Wavefront OBJ file of the C-alpha trace (Angstrom):
o trace
v 57.479 38.964 -56.934
v 54.357 40.792 -55.762
v 52.592 41.480 -52.463
v 49.228 42.981 -51.528
v 49.315 46.295 -49.670
v 46.527 47.308 -47.298
v 47.423 48.866 -43.966
v 49.914 46.009 -43.799
v 51.499 43.658 -46.333
v 49.997 40.272 -47.120
v 51.899 37.600 -48.987
v 50.964 34.417 -50.767
v 51.029 32.459 -47.508
v 48.304 34.714 -46.041
v 50.511 35.985 -43.224
v 50.217 39.725 -42.618
v 53.446 41.549 -41.779
v 54.459 45.165 -41.241
v 57.714 45.067 -43.194
v 57.873 44.494 -46.930
v 61.184 42.651 -46.609
v 59.520 39.923 -44.486
v 56.660 39.166 -46.880
v 56.485 35.933 -48.864
v 55.328 37.243 -52.209
v 53.158 36.060 -55.068
v 54.985 34.910 -58.184
v 52.062 35.619 -60.523
v 50.734 39.155 -61.003
v 47.202 37.957 -61.810
v 46.998 35.982 -58.580
v 48.114 39.026 -56.573
v 45.564 41.210 -58.390
v 42.740 38.793 -57.538
v 43.664 38.813 -53.848
v 43.998 42.618 -53.860
v 40.586 43.002 -55.452
v 39.066 40.649 -52.896
v 40.454 42.475 -49.844
v 40.403 46.081 -51.164
v 44.187 46.310 -51.354
v 46.668 47.153 -54.064
v 49.485 45.173 -55.638
v 53.045 46.168 -54.768
v 56.097 44.838 -56.572
v 58.691 43.385 -54.202
v 62.321 43.868 -55.145
v 64.662 41.925 -52.923
v 68.266 42.919 -53.212
v 71.375 43.236 -51.166
v 71.393 45.782 -48.402
v 74.126 48.389 -48.534
v 76.991 47.777 -46.134
v 76.897 49.605 -42.828
v 79.220 52.358 -41.808
v 82.828 51.239 -41.388
v 84.106 50.987 -37.832
v 86.391 53.846 -36.910
v 89.729 53.007 -35.339
v 88.949 54.842 -32.106
v 85.704 52.795 -31.705
v 87.124 49.371 -32.512
v 87.904 48.592 -28.859
v 84.233 49.102 -27.916
v 83.080 46.458 -30.416
v 85.177 43.652 -28.874
l 1 2 3 4 5 6 7 8 9 10 11 12 13 14 15 16 17 18 19 20 21 22 23 24 25 26 27 28 29 30 31 32 33 34 35 36 37 38 39 40 41 42 43 44 45 46 47 48 49 50 51 52 53 54 55 56 57 58 59 60 61 62 63 64 65 66
């Protein structure tokens, strides 16, 4: 999946977002390159994966989370 990078990210739906994880990407590289050329941007490859798990809750902090 690909997105176009300018000062912000632009996906295939034309919506401009600040965060790369929120972008709806292009499936075709050539399509992304055409859009990037048209708007003076560059193509960025989007890799969506699992986020690492957060820090485990310590026993002395468990009561605060309830």
